[in-house]
C-alpha positions as CSV (number, residue, x, y, z in Angstrom):
1,M,-5.8,11.0,-0.2
2,L,-5.5,14.8,0.7
3,K,-7.8,17.5,-0.3
4,L,-7.8,21.2,0.6
5,E,-11.0,23.2,0.0
6,N,-10.8,27.0,0.1
7,V,-8.3,27.0,3.0
8,Q,-7.5,30.2,4.7
9,A,-4.8,30.4,7.4
10,G,-2.3,33.0,8.7
11,Y,-0.5,34.6,11.6
12,G,-2.2,37.3,13.7
13,N,-3.7,39.8,11.4
14,I,-1.8,38.4,8.4
15,L,-3.7,36.1,6.1
16,A,-1.0,33.9,4.5
17,L,-3.3,31.5,2.7
18,K,-6.3,32.8,0.7
19,D,-8.8,30.1,-0.4
20,V,-6.2,27.5,-1.3
21,S,-7.6,24.4,-2.9
22,L,-5.6,21.4,-4.1
23,E,-5.7,17.6,-4.3
24,I,-3.2,14.8,-3.8
25,N,-3.8,11.2,-4.9
26,Q,-2.3,8.1,-3.3
27,G,1.1,7.2,-4.6
28,E,1.8,10.6,-6.2
29,I,4.7,13.0,-5.8
30,I,3.2,16.5,-5.8
31,T,5.2,19.6,-5.6
32,L,4.2,23.1,-4.5
33,I,6.5,25.9,-5.9
34,G,6.5,29.6,-5.3
35,A,8.6,32.6,-4.2
36,N,9.7,33.3,-0.6
37,G,6.7,34.3,1.4
38,A,4.2,33.0,-1.1
39,G,2.6,30.6,1.4
40,K,4.3,27.3,0.7
41,S,5.4,26.4,4.3
42,T,2.2,27.8,5.7
43,T,0.3,25.3,3.5
44,L,2.2,22.4,5.0
45,M,1.8,23.7,8.5
46,A,-1.9,24.2,8.1
47,I,-2.2,20.6,6.9
48,S,-0.1,19.4,9.9
49,G,-2.2,21.3,12.4
50,V,0.6,23.7,13.4
51,V,-1.0,26.8,11.9
52,P,-4.8,27.0,12.6
53,C,-7.1,26.8,9.6
54,R,-9.4,29.9,9.8
55,S,-11.8,28.6,7.2
56,G,-12.2,25.9,4.6
57,R,-11.7,22.2,4.9
58,I,-8.7,19.8,4.9
59,L,-9.6,16.2,4.3
60,F,-7.2,13.3,4.7
61,N,-8.5,9.9,3.4
62,G,-12.0,11.5,3.5
63,E,-11.8,12.6,7.1
64,E,-11.8,16.3,8.1
65,I,-8.6,17.1,10.0
66,Q,-8.5,20.9,10.1
67,S,-9.5,20.9,13.8
68,S,-7.3,17.9,14.7
69,S,-4.2,18.2,16.9
70,S,-0.8,17.7,15.3
71,D,-0.2,14.4,17.2
72,N,-3.5,13.0,16.1
73,I,-2.7,13.9,12.5
74,V,0.6,12.0,12.8
75,K,-1.3,9.0,14.2
76,M,-3.5,9.1,11.1
77,G,-0.5,8.7,8.9
78,L,0.5,12.2,7.9
79,C,4.0,13.4,8.9
80,Q,6.0,16.6,8.1
81,V,9.7,17.1,7.7
82,P,10.0,20.8,8.6
83,E,12.1,23.5,6.9
84,G,15.4,23.8,8.7
85,R,15.3,20.1,9.7
86,H,14.6,20.8,13.5
87,I,16.2,17.6,14.7
88,F,16.9,17.2,18.4
89,P,20.6,18.4,18.5
90,Q,21.4,17.0,22.0
91,L,19.9,13.6,21.3
92,T,21.9,10.9,19.4
93,V,20.9,9.8,15.9
94,Q,19.3,6.7,17.4
95,E,17.4,8.7,19.9
96,N,16.1,11.1,17.2
97,L,14.8,8.0,15.3
98,D,13.2,6.6,18.4
99,M,11.3,9.9,18.8
100,G,10.0,9.4,15.3
101,A,8.4,6.2,16.4
102,F,7.2,7.6,19.7
103,L,3.5,7.1,18.9
104,R,4.0,3.4,17.8
105,N,4.2,0.3,19.9
106,D,4.8,-2.4,17.3
107,K,8.3,-3.4,18.2
108,A,8.9,-5.7,15.2
109,G,7.6,-3.0,12.8
110,I,9.8,-0.3,14.4
111,K,12.9,-2.6,14.1
112,K,12.1,-3.2,10.4
113,D,11.7,0.5,9.7
114,L,14.9,1.3,11.5
115,E,16.7,-1.2,9.3
116,Y,15.1,0.4,6.3
117,V,16.2,4.0,7.1
118,F,19.7,2.7,7.8
119,D,19.7,1.1,4.4
120,L,18.5,4.4,2.8
121,F,21.1,6.4,4.7
122,P,24.1,4.2,5.7
123,I,25.9,7.2,7.2
124,L,23.2,7.4,9.9
125,A,23.9,3.7,10.9
126,E,27.6,4.6,11.2
127,R,26.8,7.6,13.4
128,K,23.8,6.3,15.4
129,T,25.5,7.1,18.7
130,Q,26.6,10.6,17.6
131,D,24.7,13.7,18.8
132,G,22.4,15.0,16.0
133,G,23.8,18.5,16.4
134,T,27.3,17.4,15.4
135,L,26.1,16.1,12.0
136,S,26.6,18.0,8.7
137,G,23.6,19.8,7.1
138,G,23.1,17.0,4.7
139,E,23.3,14.4,7.4
140,Q,20.8,16.3,9.5
141,Q,18.4,16.4,6.5
142,M,18.8,12.7,6.2
143,L,18.1,12.3,9.9
144,A,15.0,14.5,9.7
145,M,13.6,12.5,6.8
146,S,14.4,9.2,8.6
147,R,12.8,10.4,11.8
148,A,9.6,11.1,9.9
149,L,9.7,7.7,8.2
150,M,9.9,6.1,11.6
151,A,6.3,7.3,12.1
152,R,5.4,5.1,9.0
153,P,3.5,7.9,7.2
154,Q,1.1,7.3,4.4
155,L,1.7,10.9,3.3
156,L,5.1,12.6,3.8
157,L,5.3,16.4,3.7
158,L,8.7,17.7,2.8
159,D,9.5,21.4,3.4
160,E,12.5,22.7,1.4
161,P,14.7,19.5,1.8
162,S,17.4,20.9,-0.4
163,M,17.9,24.2,1.5
164,G,21.5,25.0,2.3
165,L,22.9,21.7,0.9
166,A,25.7,21.1,-1.6
167,P,24.6,20.1,-5.1
168,L,25.8,16.4,-4.7
169,V,23.9,16.0,-1.5
170,I,20.8,17.6,-3.1
171,K,21.0,15.1,-6.0
172,Q,21.2,12.2,-3.4
173,I,18.2,13.6,-1.4
174,F,16.0,13.8,-4.5
175,E,17.0,10.3,-5.5
176,I,16.0,9.1,-2.1
177,I,12.7,10.9,-2.3
178,K,11.9,9.0,-5.5
179,Q,13.0,5.8,-3.9
180,I,10.8,6.3,-0.8
181,N,7.8,7.0,-3.1
182,K,8.4,3.9,-5.3
183,E,9.4,1.3,-2.7
184,N,7.0,2.2,0.1
185,N,4.2,3.6,-2.0
186,T,4.5,6.7,0.2
187,T,2.7,9.7,-1.2
188,I,4.8,12.8,-1.1
189,F,3.9,16.5,-1.0
190,L,7.1,18.4,-1.7
191,V,7.5,22.1,-1.0
192,E,10.7,23.3,-2.7
193,Q,12.4,26.5,-4.0
194,N,14.5,24.4,-6.3
195,A,11.6,24.3,-8.8
196,N,13.6,22.6,-11.5
197,Q,14.6,19.6,-9.4
198,A,11.1,19.3,-7.8
199,L,9.3,19.3,-11.1
200,H,11.6,16.7,-12.6
201,I,10.6,14.2,-9.9
202,A,7.0,15.2,-9.4
203,D,3.9,13.8,-11.1
204,R,2.0,17.1,-10.8
205,G,2.6,20.6,-9.4
206,Y,0.9,23.6,-8.1
207,V,2.2,27.2,-8.2
208,I,1.4,29.5,-5.3
209,E,1.6,33.3,-5.4
210,N,0.6,35.7,-2.6
211,G,-1.2,33.0,-0.7
212,G,-3.3,31.6,-3.6
213,I,-2.9,28.9,-6.2
214,T,-2.4,30.4,-9.6
215,L,-1.4,27.5,-11.7
216,S,-1.5,23.7,-11.6
217,G,-1.0,20.7,-13.9
218,P,1.3,17.8,-14.8
219,A,4.9,18.5,-13.9
220,E,6.1,18.3,-17.5
221,D,3.6,20.9,-18.5
222,L,4.7,23.3,-15.8
223,L,8.4,22.7,-16.8
224,S,7.5,23.9,-20.4
225,N,5.3,26.8,-19.2
226,Q,6.9,30.1,-20.2
227,D,5.7,31.9,-17.1
228,V,7.0,29.2,-14.8
229,Q,10.3,29.1,-16.7
230,K,10.8,32.9,-16.4
231,A,9.7,33.1,-12.7
232,Y,11.1,30.0,-11.2
233,L,13.5,28.2,-13.6
234,G,15.7,31.0,-14.6
235,I,15.0,30.5,-18.3
């Protein structure tokens, strides 16, 4: 479904991604783990068209997208939940969800998807008239994920969904990620500092260090890898 071939991207004179190559197949949960500043978020933003790709190719369902605009990438079925949530704080929960469906005009489908996200996160249904900025951190994460789902993505990019959340909320978020993947056959690319949690729900994983992929394989193999355990799992 998604393929990166020798992608380079960065900010100004700083090259954050150095020949990154990876593949994601339909229906998978893939995780990208690495230290702060390794290039995890930049990888997602390059895929989403937020950070320009300086060289290499990004293919989504066989079509090159490295020169496409972010809105066209969303139209194609690829949507990102950014690090830090970035909901619209002065809009209500309902209005945030409406923004997620902004590029759609299938009213029946939008209504069905709205019911689905309210089933996933009942607290959002209870607070649909409440301003997004007044929600807790966990509720804002639920809203950010739901807003992305309202775009009906084939591939959902999740950037640090557990950041700043309480352990019980983190557990709930990861259960929902598995549910979204299983029920909707939504492919998920998960960037996460909580490597242990991420690898336990992923099919495969990649390790990024200093802007380059250094290791990849089945999630269970990465969990048992001594270098991964020492660097990212605290073992």
